[in-house]
TORGUGU-686504 format. One line per field, with one value per residue (C-alpha): x, y, z; residue number from 0; residue in one letter. Coordinates in steps of 0.001 Angstrom, whole numbers, padded with zeros to 6 digits. Example, Ala and Ser with C-alpha at 12.3 -4.5 7.8 and 13.67 -1.06 7.14 Angstrom:
! residues 2
xx: [012300|013670]
yy: [-004500|-001060]
zz: [007800|007140]
seq: [0|1]
type: [A|S]
***
This chain:
! residues 513
xx: [099375|102797|103102|105250|105369|107217|110401|110076|113317|113465|113603|111360|111031|109261|109791|110154|112322|115033|113697|114524|115012|113032|112264|108782|109199|111706|112003|112757|113210|113122|113741|113574|114097|114345|114236|115264|114027|115994|113057|113246|110539|111032|109471|109809|108988|109017|108707|108672|108173|107729|107274|105326|106337|104093|100622|102245|103771|100400|098409|100964|103695|102936|099194|098808|101104|100674|101895|101777|101810|100959|098388|099369|102764|102449|100376|100270|099490|099279|100741|100361|099504|098720|099403|100870|099850|101977|100224|100873|097411|097541|095067|094622|094005|090245|088995|087959|091514|092630|091448|092718|092762|094179|097719|097522|100057|097669|094552|094426|095869|093165|095780|097171|093945|094576|097384|096642|097666|096891|096110|096796|095224|096903|094471|094813|097656|098897|102284|104550|102544|104365|103108|103927|103426|104451|103627|104773|104888|105407|106532|106207|109082|109419|108775|111323|113864|112756|116344|117606|117506|118184|117561|118237|118016|116343|113837|112966|113007|116035|116286|117483|118100|118027|118490|118488|118523|118916|118627|119875|119712|122618|125571|124516|126487|125093|126800|126576|127691|126858|127971|125852|128591|126348|128056|127735|127814|127323|126025|128314|126590|126993|123337|122154|123559|122773|123451|122966|123165|122172|121671|120874|120184|117142|117665|116023|115493|117254|116931|119779|120868|122795|120451|123074|124234|122011|123367|122336|122551|122502|122328|121720|121902|122108|123687|122742|119508|117490|119042|118585|114874|114722|116146|113960|111565|109006|109364|106687|106443|105130|105791|102347|102372|106034|105307|102584|104675|107799|106084|108173|110970|114521|117500|117631|117311|114131|112558|113422|112319|108976|108620|109388|106901|104162|104645|104582|101478|099396|100267|099877|102400|101727|104403|104552|108061|108652|109061|105333|103951|105633|105355|105869|102948|103418|103779|100520|098614|100266|099146|095630|095191|096997|099168|102207|104813|108306|109476|106423|106903|110583|109638|107249|109843|112374|109894|108968|112635|113392|110477|111709|115227|116723|119253|118343|118987|117587|119651|119050|120370|121291|122644|126387|126340|123131|123479|121455|118477|114862|113598|115232|114383|111038|111451|115092|114583|115986|116417|119738|119403|121000|123564|120788|119051|115246|113322|110987|108641|108513|108813|112531|115847|119491|122760|124198|127390|125538|124494|124742|125254|126655|125108|126000|124396|123827|122819|122008|125637|127065|128102|127854|130581|129220|131319|131548|128867|130180|128438|130168|128192|129274|126899|127883|124889|123985|120956|119084|116967|113235|111323|108214|109969|111164|109797|109305|110545|110033|112669|114281|113740|114798|115734|116439|119382|118163|118421|120386|118556|121792|124502|124125|120722|119456|120411|117333|119058|116686|117272|119735|119608|122494|123331|123504|123437|124255|126294|124933|124740|124578|123967|127411|130649|130413|132406|130128|130850|128025|128489|125752|126694|123952|122646|120202|116924|117216|117898|118634|121785|122857|123343|123997|127118|129853|130896|133248|132753|134214|134299|136347|136300|137041|134047|135151|134793|132036|132450|130086|131142|129498|131388|129431|130132|127273|124448|126360|127457|129111|127858|129763|128997|131301|131006|133481|132282|134782|132773|129373|129263|129822|130770|129131|132430|132530|128843|129139|131690|129566|126415|128180|129196|125656|124213|126604|125829|122040|121942|119363|121465|124006|121397|119744|120380|119078|118595|117772|115242]
yy: [094649|095323|097980|097161|100445|101559|101914|098277|097879|101358|099959|097985|099048|096156|095661|091913|089388|087267|084506|080941|078313|079681|083216|084620|084222|083971|085861|082982|085478|089271|090979|094680|096257|099926|101066|104713|106457|109148|111515|111082|108445|105375|101914|099964|096261|094094|090335|088606|085066|085122|082076|082715|080479|081539|082809|085958|086651|086031|088329|091011|091131|089785|089142|092326|094314|098098|100060|103863|105773|109214|109035|112499|111103|107334|104354|101022|097611|094347|091947|088645|087491|084117|081949|078449|076343|073618|070850|072658|074142|077520|080120|082956|086462|087151|090483|091796|091380|094610|097771|101341|103562|106945|106818|107641|110484|112274|111827|115425|117010|117612|118765|115231|113256|112124|109835|106126|103161|099828|097162|093674|091124|087752|084850|081160|081762|079091|078428|077253|078941|081041|084466|085424|089033|090991|094671|097617|101359|103622|107174|110085|112535|115304|113307|114441|111892|109265|108797|107688|104141|103527|100205|099434|095760|095696|092885|090604|087732|086596|087088|083955|085584|089294|090872|094540|095276|098813|099680|103126|104926|104532|106680|107003|105626|104343|105333|102571|102443|099601|097748|094656|092798|092317|091147|093766|092983|095135|094149|094241|097384|098955|099848|097124|096819|093811|093441|090054|088976|085800|084812|088295|087556|088609|091697|092016|095660|096663|099900|102398|100785|103084|104232|103637|100215|098148|097025|099241|099743|103197|103684|106810|107786|111477|111868|115138|115712|114478|117083|119760|118916|119080|122603|123805|125483|128074|131639|134293|137805|137239|140810|141395|138258|138694|142234|140924|138034|140120|143240|144672|142171|143377|141432|138263|135896|137484|137618|134046|132755|134488|133005|129500|129878|131149|128314|125762|127195|127827|125096|121350|118937|116539|113850|113018|112763|114564|111208|110648|114206|114917|118687|121591|124030|127783|129393|131353|128124|126508|129410|129310|125591|125646|122587|121658|119008|119450|120998|123278|124590|125141|127180|129274|129929|130979|133385|134882|135244|136998|139401|140154|140889|137742|135835|132137|128943|125394|122579|118847|116381|112779|109777|109441|106711|107762|109191|112403|110985|111901|108578|109316|112981|113117|115240|116143|119779|122597|126332|127957|131584|133849|131125|128774|125790|125777|122579|122836|120547|123351|123564|123466|124990|124588|126467|125831|124468|122091|119227|116363|112896|111647|113457|114910|118149|119736|123226|124408|125469|122127|120229|121978|121368|119435|119190|115881|115523|116238|117005|118584|118638|120318|120307|121377|122030|122174|120125|120451|117312|118013|115489|116147|114540|111454|107941|107000|103615|103441|105631|106381|108704|107579|110224|109925|111864|114105|112849|115281|116791|116666|114095|110331|110447|112687|110074|108116|104757|102300|098737|096979|093364|091174|090370|092444|091589|095010|098059|100468|104210|107188|110799|112182|111732|112862|114404|114641|115607|115906|116902|117291|118648|117220|118316|116162|117628|119281|116676|113943|111904|110440|106705|105630|103499|105431|103945|104499|102469|102822|100874|101412|099955|100781|103160|105175|105354|105884|106559|107034|108087|109006|110491|110858|113021|113081|115159|116007|114088|114708|112692|112675|110988|111083|109707|109989|108328|108498|106686|107232|103761|100807|097634|094368|093069|096044|096029|093962|096395|099401|097820|097246|100923|102087|099757|101140|104703|104165|101787|103064|101637|104376|107116|106833|108670|107228|109533|108485|110852]
zz: [141995|140639|137958|134956|133058|129915|131944|132988|134868|136393|139882|142213|145830|147583|151283|151604|153374|151867|149676|150580|147875|144940|143908|143337|139611|136785|133525|131166|128360|128256|124935|124114|120705|119733|116133|115807|112680|110860|111474|115285|115558|117757|117631|120881|121102|124198|124537|127909|129100|132855|135050|138258|141159|144062|144820|146150|142748|141088|143377|144195|141553|138106|137823|135793|133515|133403|130362|130392|127105|125742|122886|121635|120662|120947|119884|121706|120304|122238|119693|121554|125047|126595|129633|129435|132417|133980|131992|128714|128334|126588|127868|125335|126590|126683|125240|128658|129996|128293|130044|129790|132873|133811|135271|138976|138648|136248|138388|139631|136491|133837|131296|131333|131530|127964|129144|129111|131215|129641|132236|130921|133275|132894|133156|133955|136405|138797|140391|137586|134805|132194|131089|127495|126381|123286|122782|120681|121422|118406|119179|116751|116203|118787|121940|124562|125683|123175|121988|125408|126769|130447|132161|135824|136762|140172|139741|142668|140184|138174|134412|132650|129252|128415|124999|124047|120323|118994|115316|114259|110889|108484|109428|113075|116027|119321|122562|125171|128803|131171|134273|133666|131822|128779|125601|122853|119144|116045|112633|109598|108391|111813|112170|114581|118100|120279|124011|125622|129257|131048|134635|135933|139623|141590|143658|147070|148015|151237|153179|152852|149593|147213|144478|141806|142976|140678|137292|134378|130612|129023|125273|123214|119580|120491|123947|125584|123695|126667|128940|126293|126223|130009|130061|127192|129627|128470|129774|130152|131510|135044|136257|137740|139891|140822|142090|144400|145699|146288|147621|150469|149846|149311|148065|146011|148981|150350|146895|145982|149390|148829|145332|146603|149458|147111|144631|147452|149108|145990|143504|143689|142219|139345|139617|135921|134476|131200|129442|130085|130063|126739|127148|129560|129841|130014|133472|133103|132497|135494|137711|136261|136923|140297|139641|137627|136920|138315|135051|134866|138393|137620|134535|136634|139337|136704|135087|138467|139410|136115|136618|140154|138923|140469|138386|138432|136485|136548|138040|137558|140121|139298|141134|140445|137809|136108|132606|132334|130489|131003|132307|135647|136087|137851|140959|140313|139237|141356|140858|141729|142807|145382|146136|147254|145691|145681|145031|142049|143982|146554|150273|150934|149957|150858|150395|146934|148501|150824|148550|151033|149632|146363|143422|140080|138961|135570|134490|130945|130603|131749|134915|138284|140844|143807|146980|148781|151406|154908|158202|161171|164420|167641|170625|174149|176400|180097|181157|184430|184609|184961|187155|185055|182082|183940|184295|187960|189187|192961|194597|191234|188286|184793|182232|178522|177140|174285|170702|168552|165581|163630|163008|162947|164654|161843|159243|160331|160650|162282|163493|161221|160054|161125|157491|154340|150627|149148|150199|152798|152071|154455|153347|154112|155974|159580|162408|165435|169025|171566|175212|177823|181271|183444|186871|188831|190196|193597|196294|193793|193247|189926|190440|186864|186540|184698|181370|178471|175334|171868|168617|165482|162010|158382|158305|161334|165109|167675|171379|174326|177826|181119|184070|187347|190416|192930|191520|188326|185282|181926|178977|175675|172374|169356|165851|163010|159816|156959|154259|152652|151076|153404|151473|152517|153929|156339|157237|160438|161851|160877|162331|165663|165776|165033|167657|170277|169261|169481|172479|174992|177816|177090|176685|180088|183359|186639|189628|193185|194754]
seq: [0|1|2|3|4|5|6|7|8|9|10|11|12|13|14|15|16|17|18|19|20|21|22|23|24|25|26|27|28|29|30|31|32|33|34|35|36|37|38|39|40|41|42|43|44|45|46|47|48|49|50|51|52|53|54|55|56|57|58|59|60|61|62|63|64|65|66|67|68|69|70|71|72|73|74|75|76|77|78|79|80|81|82|83|84|85|86|87|88|89|90|91|92|93|94|95|96|97|98|99|100|101|102|103|104|105|106|107|108|109|110|111|112|113|114|115|116|117|118|119|120|121|122|123|124|125|126|127|128|129|130|131|132|133|134|135|136|137|138|139|140|141|142|143|144|145|146|147|148|149|150|151|152|153|154|155|156|157|158|159|160|161|162|163|164|165|166|167|168|169|170|171|172|173|174|175|176|177|178|179|180|181|182|183|184|185|186|187|188|189|190|191|192|193|194|195|196|197|198|199|200|201|202|203|204|205|206|207|208|209|210|211|212|213|214|215|216|217|218|219|220|221|222|223|224|225|226|227|228|229|230|231|232|233|234|235|236|237|238|239|240|241|242|243|244|245|246|247|248|249|250|251|252|253|254|255|256|257|258|259|260|261|262|263|264|265|266|267|268|269|270|271|272|273|274|275|276|277|278|279|280|281|282|283|284|285|286|287|288|289|290|291|292|293|294|295|296|297|298|299|300|301|302|303|304|305|306|307|308|309|310|311|312|313|314|315|316|317|318|319|320|321|322|323|324|325|326|327|328|329|330|331|332|333|334|335|336|337|338|339|340|341|342|343|344|345|346|347|348|349|350|351|352|353|354|355|356|357|358|359|360|361|362|363|364|365|366|367|368|369|370|371|372|373|374|375|376|377|378|379|380|381|382|383|384|385|386|387|388|389|390|391|392|393|394|395|396|397|398|399|400|401|402|403|404|405|406|407|408|409|410|411|412|413|414|415|416|417|418|419|420|421|422|423|424|425|426|427|428|429|430|431|432|433|434|435|436|437|438|439|440|441|442|443|444|445|446|447|448|449|450|451|452|453|454|455|456|457|458|459|460|461|462|463|464|465|466|467|468|469|470|471|472|473|474|475|476|477|478|479|480|481|482|483|484|485|486|487|488|489|490|491|492|493|494|495|496|497|498|499|500|501|502|503|504|505|506|507|508|509|510|511|512]
type: [M|R|K|T|V|F|T|L|L|S|G|L|M|I|A|T|G|L|F|A|Q|K|T|E|G|E|F|L|S|L|K|E|K|Y|T|F|G|A|D|G|S|V|V|Y|K|Q|H|K|E|L|K|V|N|T|F|Y|S|I|H|N|L|Y|G|E|T|F|I|V|Y|N|P|Q|F|Q|T|L|S|I|D|A|C|H|T|T|Q|T|D|G|T|V|I|P|L|P|P|N|A|L|N|E|V|L|P|S|A|A|A|D|A|P|A|Y|N|H|L|K|E|M|V|V|T|H|T|G|L|E|P|G|A|V|I|S|L|D|Y|T|I|T|T|K|P|G|F|P|G|A|G|D|I|F|R|R|F|S|E|V|S|P|I|K|D|Y|T|L|T|V|E|V|P|A|G|K|E|L|V|V|T|Q|N|L|G|A|K|T|T|K|S|A|A|G|S|V|F|T|L|K|A|S|G|I|P|A|R|I|A|E|I|Y|E|P|A|D|D|A|P|Y|I|Y|A|S|M|N|P|G|E|G|V|A|A|L|F|N|L|P|E|E|D|M|S|S|L|A|S|K|I|C|E|G|K|T|G|D|V|E|K|M|D|A|I|S|E|W|V|T|S|N|L|G|I|C|A|L|P|L|I|Q|A|G|T|V|R|K|P|S|E|V|V|K|T|A|Y|G|T|F|E|E|K|A|A|L|M|L|S|L|A|S|A|A|G|V|K|A|E|P|I|A|L|F|I|P|T|C|P|P|C|L|Q|T|L|S|G|A|M|W|I|K|A|A|D|K|L|Y|S|A|A|G|G|F|S|R|P|A|G|D|L|K|G|R|V|Q|A|L|S|P|S|G|P|V|S|V|P|E|G|F|S|E|V|R|I|D|E|T|L|V|L|D|P|E|K|A|T|E|A|G|D|Y|L|V|F|K|I|P|V|A|K|E|G|L|D|A|F|G|I|R|S|L|N|S|E|R|S|Y|P|F|E|I|P|S|K|L|D|E|S|V|T|Y|R|I|T|A|P|E|G|G|T|I|V|S|V|P|F|E|K|S|L|S|G|P|A|G|T|V|K|V|K|L|A|V|D|G|N|K|A|V|Y|T|R|E|A|K|I|V|K|T|I|I|P|V|R|E|Y|A|S|F|R|A|M|V|N|L|Y|K|D|D|A|Y|R|T|I|V|V|K|K]
***
């Protein structure tokens, strides 16, 4: 079933085909209201009227609503819920349709087993029925990130009418940025802000879609407080453990590599974002329990680095258009040390100047300069074809030219649809040149037909070439990609280049025995 959590419109990744005439459902009305208290408390109310159009939407998308909350800071009330069937019959929510469970992300984290996920099972559903649900979450002062609102509109069903209302204390101003085109109004007293939008279209998830391409609204009464909370990580003296981990290690790189490896090998990950966890435990407790959230593992790595004499700082990565608010931060914590970036999740690192792709980065002291993603690949190798690695076809041997571990092949682009609804994103710009100087097995003759093919477009150029001379051949493959975001209008040209680049017909060598 689909999960509709507190961050309702945070993004929906459902692999599905293009819908035909009607969508799976339609939000007839979606209203959200935030009331910010002067003491830091927040009251959030949501009202939705959702029409379900198909059995698929009933059984896989909207049959249940899931609401995650933290009882240590928050209370939840279901204010109203019913289903209106196509003949007008109203089916009230039965008492057994409300059930609290443990959020899956907290399943293996006893410290967070107090978290709740309310499962609202909608009854009386049929194609054409309308779900009506009202609920309220009240948050006490001190909950991190509670002053930030971030909504991405990535629903597979259209939203007919959307309203966001934000009430702030007297004398406070609300900062709003958006690309939805919502109309914004402010009350005469200046304390109530209303954003309205209509006809928000359904959005069908496509592979390689830019993460920041969906429409969004960001609003905050105290911009920057969310990031400040993120970087408010506890520190402890971890000298004893750091000495064991870094024993025999010299230099900052060796020490930090050892710390990263130890954290990865000995601690599990609890994928709770800070907006749900509500706190960051001390490093000693994280070690004792052998698991931690992204922020907790970052705090531990920082404490270990400090004890080992390594200068380090936390880094948060964001998609380019995303305001730095906590709702989007799960998994985005890194540690910068010894001119390298170490993932707080563990297991991998990269040079600090090698942030591929389009990102923005923040440290406690402010923005971190991120160079534009660029990959340069140069391969020039000699290959003596091995009969043991060939496919036999009568008097012929068929060989596959090796797939490069870098460059366009490494981007993982699979078969591409002939049409595209949204832009296409690749990790970085690219300048790739691959040459294989090929020798046939002893006694064999290369009988592949020589070729030279190239395609160019707004995104760049690709070229493949094979020159043959008896038992020898030279194969070259080049790709120059000058954009990371391919607009829809340029997609057909880009797709043709990728298809040429990956075509097996131009990656095969045939040898006559």
